[in-house]
N, C-alpha and C positions, 0 to 999 in steps of 0.2 A: 593564537592563544597570546602574544604580547602585546594587543589590542585589548584583548579580556581583561589581564591581568592590570593594564597601565587604568582600565575603567574601575576597578577595580579598586586600586590603590586610589585612585584620585577621590573617589564617593566614601573612601574610610576618611582621608584627610578632611573633607568636607564635613563629615560627621563628629571627628576628633575636635574640629574647628568648633564648630555648634556648643559640643559639651564643654568644651573649654570658656568659652565666652560665658557660660551661663555660670561657672562656677567661678570665675572671671570677676562677675558682676555682682554675687550676693556679698553682700556686706557682712561679710563674719572672717575668721582667720582660719582657714582650710589648709589641713595639710594630709600625707599621706605616707603612713610608715611602715618600715618592713616587720617583720618578728622581731630582726635583728636591733630594729628604732634606728633603721636607716631612712632618712628621706626620702621619698619616690616623687612627691609631688608638694608644691607649693602653689597658693592662687597670688594673683598679683598683689592682693593686699597684704598679704604676709612678708612677702617678697619687700616691699614698700616698707611695711613696717621696720624690718631688719637691716633694709639698707643694700641687701645682696640675697643672691638664688642661694639656698642651702643645699640644693640636693646633694645625697650623698653622705652626706655629714650625719651625724648620731642627732637624735631628736633633742636629747637631753645637753648636749655639748651645744649646738646652732641656737638654743631658746633657751639657758640657763648658763651657758658656763660651766658646765658641772665634768666630771670626768666618770659618771656613774648617772643609770637610771635613777629617775627622779621616786623617792619615797611615795609620791602620791599614784603614779602610774597605773592605769587598769590596763594596761597589757594583758596579761595572764588571763583577765576574765572575758576582756573582748577577742582572745584567740580561742576562747572555749566555745564565742559564738553568742555571748553578753553583749547587750548595748547599754554603756556604762555615762550617768547624766551626774554631773558634779559640778561643785563651785569649788575654784580653787585662788586662794591669794596669790600673787607673785611677787617677792619682796624685791625683784629687779628694776620694777617699775611701778610699784606700790597700787595695784588693779586688783580689784576682783575678775574672776572670769567663770562664766558656765562654760563648761567642757559636756559635749556630747562627743563619746569615745566608739564605735560602733565597728562589727567586721566588715570588711570588703575582701570579697573573694576575687582574685586575679592572677593570671599565670600559673594555675595552678596550686595557689598557697592564698594562705589567708593572710592578709595587709589590715593595721589597724589604719582605719580613717577616722583622724579626728578634725571636729567641727570645734576651733573656740569664737567665741563672741563676748568683747567686752560689756560690764554692765553697767549699764548709764541709768543715773538717778529718772530717766525718763523712761525707763521699764521696768518698774517695781513688779509686774508681775511673773517677771522672768525670775526673779532673784530666790533663792534658795537660803536664808538666811544661814551665818554662820556665827557659832559662837563664838566672843573675844577671844579665850584659850585658845581655840584653835588657829584664828590668828594670828596669835603669837606663838604656837608651834611651829606654822608654816614661815613666820620670818625666822626662827630659831634654825631652819631647815629639817625638824623634825616628822617624822610622818604625821600624816592625818588620815582618818580612813572616813 
């Protein structure tokens, strides 16, 4: 019985290593949050951008140094099963991001998986136009739908 268990554990570790390698190689910032906004996973690119691994922290604290959830957070819709795609302006680094937030079902609960990609001038087909007043609202920290 112990040898069979060890083979199963070895196979699981190998499979997890393969999945992690794929996500780490993906040229985007990827993280998974729980329904309570706790960061459960970050890929290598995001940890490198932040300079540390924010596992266990609230996403709004780790990414934006806020003491409350972001106004544009799609959490409620994602937890109802929707995939949300949106652009947003980050006033911390003055960059516009394209965000895909999608439900991810693990451990018997719905976690929220978000993929964020920096929009560069080289990828105009990905750009969803943001009206100037919405950028101004984001910079002021107000809600943008």
